[in-house]
C-alpha positions as CSV (number, residue, x, y, z in Angstrom):
1,X,22.9,-3.0,4.2
2,X,19.2,-2.0,4.0
3,X,19.0,-3.3,0.5
4,X,20.7,-6.6,1.4
5,X,18.3,-7.0,4.4
6,X,15.2,-6.3,2.5
7,X,16.2,-8.7,-0.3
8,X,17.1,-11.5,2.0
9,X,13.9,-11.3,3.9
10,X,11.6,-10.6,1.1
11,X,10.7,-14.2,0.1
12,X,9.9,-15.1,3.8
13,X,7.3,-12.4,4.3
14,X,4.3,-14.3,3.5
15,X,1.4,-13.9,6.2
16,X,-2.2,-15.0,5.8
17,X,-4.1,-12.7,8.0
18,X,-7.5,-14.6,8.0
19,X,-7.6,-18.5,8.1
20,X,-10.2,-21.0,7.3
21,X,-12.1,-22.2,4.4
22,X,-12.5,-19.2,2.1
23,X,-14.2,-18.3,-1.1
24,X,-12.3,-15.2,-2.2
25,X,-8.8,-13.9,-1.6
26,X,-7.5,-10.4,-1.5
27,X,-3.7,-9.8,-1.8
28,X,-2.1,-6.7,-0.2
29,X,1.2,-5.8,-1.9
30,X,3.1,-2.9,-0.5
31,X,5.9,-1.2,1.4
32,X,6.3,0.0,4.9
33,X,3.2,2.1,4.7
34,X,1.1,-0.9,3.7
35,X,2.9,-3.0,6.4
36,X,1.9,-0.6,9.3
37,X,-1.8,-0.6,8.0
38,X,-2.1,-4.2,7.1
39,X,-3.8,-5.4,10.3
40,X,-6.5,-2.7,10.2
41,X,-6.9,-3.5,6.3
42,X,-7.5,-7.1,7.2
43,X,-9.9,-6.5,10.0
44,X,-11.9,-4.2,7.8
45,X,-12.3,-6.9,5.2
46,X,-13.3,-9.7,7.6
47,X,-16.7,-11.3,6.6
48,X,-16.9,-14.7,8.2
49,X,-14.8,-17.2,6.4
50,X,-15.6,-15.4,3.0
51,X,-12.6,-13.4,2.7
52,X,-9.0,-14.4,3.2
53,X,-6.4,-11.5,3.1
54,X,-2.8,-12.5,2.1
55,X,-0.2,-10.1,3.2
56,X,2.7,-9.4,0.8
57,X,4.1,-6.1,2.4
58,X,7.6,-5.3,3.7
59,X,9.4,-2.1,4.1
60,X,11.6,-0.6,1.4
61,X,10.2,-2.7,-1.4
62,X,9.2,-1.5,-4.8
63,X,6.9,-3.0,-7.5
64,X,9.7,-4.7,-9.2
65,X,10.5,-6.7,-6.1
66,X,7.2,-8.4,-6.3
67,X,6.4,-9.0,-10.0
68,X,7.7,-12.6,-10.1
69,X,5.6,-13.2,-6.8
70,X,2.6,-11.7,-8.5
71,X,2.8,-14.2,-11.3
72,X,3.0,-17.0,-9.0
73,X,0.1,-15.7,-6.9
74,X,-2.1,-15.3,-9.8
75,X,-1.6,-19.0,-10.5
76,X,-1.4,-20.4,-7.0
77,X,-3.8,-18.1,-5.0
78,X,-6.3,-17.1,-7.8
79,X,-7.2,-13.8,-6.0
80,X,-10.4,-11.9,-6.5
81,X,-8.7,-8.6,-5.9
82,X,-5.2,-7.2,-5.4
83,X,-4.3,-4.0,-3.6
84,X,-1.0,-2.3,-4.4
85,X,0.7,0.4,-2.3
86,X,4.2,1.4,-3.2
87,X,5.4,5.1,-2.4
88,X,8.5,5.3,-4.5
89,X,11.4,3.4,-2.8
90,X,14.7,2.7,-4.4
91,X,16.7,0.7,-2.1
92,X,16.4,-2.7,-3.4
93,X,18.6,-4.1,-6.4
94,X,15.9,-4.0,-9.0
95,X,15.7,-0.1,-8.6
96,X,19.4,0.5,-9.5
97,X,20.5,1.8,-12.7
98,X,24.1,2.1,-14.4
99,X,24.9,4.9,-11.9
100,X,23.2,3.5,-8.8
101,X,19.8,3.9,-7.3
102,X,17.3,5.4,-9.6
103,X,16.1,8.8,-8.9
104,X,14.1,11.6,-10.3
105,X,12.4,11.1,-13.7
106,X,14.2,7.8,-14.2
107,X,12.5,6.3,-11.0
108,X,9.1,7.7,-11.9
109,X,9.5,6.1,-15.2
110,X,10.5,2.8,-13.8
111,X,7.5,2.8,-11.4
112,X,5.3,3.5,-14.4
113,X,6.6,0.7,-16.4
114,X,6.4,-1.7,-13.4
115,X,2.8,-0.6,-12.5
116,X,1.7,-1.4,-16.2
117,X,3.4,-4.9,-15.8
118,X,1.7,-5.5,-12.4
119,X,-1.8,-4.4,-13.9
120,X,-1.3,-6.6,-17.0
121,X,-0.7,-9.6,-14.8
122,X,-3.9,-9.4,-12.9
123,X,-6.4,-7.5,-15.0
124,X,-6.3,-9.6,-18.1
125,X,-7.1,-12.6,-15.7
126,X,-10.2,-10.9,-14.4
127,X,-8.8,-9.8,-11.0
128,X,-9.7,-6.5,-9.6
129,X,-6.7,-4.2,-9.3
130,X,-6.6,-1.3,-6.9
131,X,-3.7,1.1,-7.1
132,X,-3.4,2.9,-3.7
133,X,-2.2,6.6,-3.5
134,X,0.1,7.0,-0.5
135,X,-0.4,10.2,1.7
136,X,1.7,13.4,0.9
137,X,4.9,13.4,3.1
138,X,7.1,16.0,4.6
139,X,10.3,14.8,2.9
140,X,12.6,15.8,0.3
141,X,11.4,13.2,-1.9
142,X,7.8,14.3,-2.0
143,X,7.8,15.7,-5.6
144,X,9.0,12.4,-7.0
145,X,6.5,10.4,-4.7
146,X,3.6,12.7,-6.1
147,X,4.8,11.8,-9.7
148,X,4.5,8.2,-8.8
149,X,1.1,8.5,-7.5
150,X,0.1,10.4,-10.8
151,X,1.5,7.3,-12.6
152,X,-1.0,5.0,-10.7
153,X,-3.9,7.5,-11.2
154,X,-3.2,7.3,-15.0
155,X,-2.8,3.4,-14.9
156,X,-6.5,3.0,-13.7
157,X,-7.8,4.5,-17.0
158,X,-5.3,2.9,-19.3
159,X,-7.3,-0.3,-19.9
160,X,-10.7,1.2,-19.6
161,X,-10.6,2.0,-23.4
162,X,-9.0,-1.3,-24.4
163,X,-10.6,-3.8,-26.8
164,X,-12.3,-5.3,-24.9
165,X,-12.5,-2.7,-22.2
166,X,-11.2,-3.7,-18.7
167,X,-12.6,-1.3,-16.1
168,X,-11.6,-3.4,-13.2
169,X,-8.6,-1.2,-12.5
170,X,-9.0,1.5,-10.1
171,X,-6.9,4.2,-8.5
172,X,-7.8,4.9,-4.7
173,X,-6.4,8.0,-3.2
174,X,-6.3,6.4,0.3
175,X,-3.6,8.8,1.5
176,X,-6.2,11.5,1.8
177,X,-7.6,9.9,5.0
178,X,-4.3,10.9,6.7
179,X,-4.2,14.5,5.3
180,X,-5.8,17.8,6.5
181,X,-7.6,19.2,3.5
182,X,-5.1,17.4,1.1
183,X,-2.0,18.7,3.1
184,X,0.3,17.1,5.3
185,X,-0.3,17.2,9.0
186,X,1.3,15.6,12.0
187,X,-2.0,15.5,13.8
188,X,-5.7,15.2,12.9
189,X,-9.0,15.6,14.7
190,X,-9.7,12.6,16.7
191,X,-12.1,10.0,15.6
192,X,-15.3,9.1,17.9
193,X,-13.4,5.9,18.8
194,X,-10.2,7.7,20.0
195,X,-9.8,8.7,23.4
196,X,-7.0,9.3,25.8
197,X,-5.9,5.9,25.7
198,X,-5.2,6.2,22.0
199,X,-3.4,9.4,22.4
200,X,-6.2,11.9,21.8
201,X,-5.2,15.2,23.5
202,X,-7.5,18.3,23.4
203,X,-9.2,16.7,20.4
204,X,-6.1,16.0,18.3
205,X,-4.2,12.7,17.7
206,X,-0.9,12.2,16.1
207,X,-1.1,10.3,12.7
208,X,2.5,10.6,11.3
209,X,5.9,9.5,12.5
210,X,8.5,12.0,13.2
211,X,10.4,11.2,9.9
212,X,7.4,13.0,8.0
213,X,6.6,9.8,6.0
214,X,5.4,6.8,8.2
215,X,2.6,6.5,10.6
216,X,3.9,5.1,14.1
217,X,3.9,8.4,16.1
218,X,6.8,7.2,18.4
219,X,9.2,6.4,15.7
220,X,11.6,8.3,13.6
221,X,11.4,5.8,10.6
222,X,10.2,2.5,9.5
223,X,10.3,-0.9,11.4
224,X,9.9,-4.5,10.8
225,X,7.6,-5.0,13.7
226,X,4.1,-3.5,14.8
227,X,3.9,0.0,16.4
228,X,4.1,-0.3,20.1
229,X,1.3,2.3,20.6
230,X,-1.8,3.0,18.9
231,X,-1.2,4.5,15.4
232,X,-4.0,6.8,14.2
233,X,-2.4,7.3,10.9
234,X,-2.2,3.4,10.2
235,X,-5.8,3.0,11.4
236,X,-7.1,5.8,8.9
237,X,-5.0,4.5,6.0
238,X,-5.9,0.9,6.3
239,X,-9.6,1.6,6.5
240,X,-9.4,3.9,3.5
241,X,-7.5,1.2,1.6
242,X,-10.3,-1.4,2.4
243,X,-13.4,0.7,1.7
244,X,-13.5,0.3,-2.0
245,X,-12.9,-3.4,-1.7
246,X,-15.5,-3.9,0.6
247,X,-18.0,-2.1,-1.6
248,X,-17.0,-3.8,-4.7
249,X,-17.0,-7.4,-3.1
250,X,-20.4,-6.5,-1.5
251,X,-19.2,-6.9,2.1
């Protein structure tokens, strides 16, 4: 049922966060983690009417769900940069093999092949490509998720030594912003902007959902709407994803 729901709604999820006359577009592709952080990501890139952020995020999706859309977006939207965050989902039809949903090494290999395809779509056309590393999780799938992240890191160097070199592909370990010295943590030290109204208690604030994967602190899993309370994890992850784009676009 989850796979059917995701597939049915995928084409409809097209949200332009900033409007008006723009000079540069940034497209955010991703799953539920990027979906949770998309508002903060877009706000972090606001620069008058110069930047338009196009949202292509939806929970449960994988890279292969978006490859055809990426090709159309390259032609139709002519982005300056694309940001891609996919932790390693396998619930949609394109992530199924002969024996059911891909798992283990087969899942990791599929993500690496699809990451290469996504990179090639954009990098060869002069678009800056940012592969985002999601934060470590407290789930049984963490070892597979970690392998997927390592594939993205390798992708960032694949075209650097091509002829001609294409150093416009970067890996950004944005998930580190939601970890405690590189390790999963349900809470982190509060930011200066976070007080009692945001959920800061005794200098600590929740940054992860109860499922050990997502961000919204009052949920046990993903959702298709915004978190009903302040989400410190989504704030940190959204800002971390936006920082390298801000720098490279001179914002």
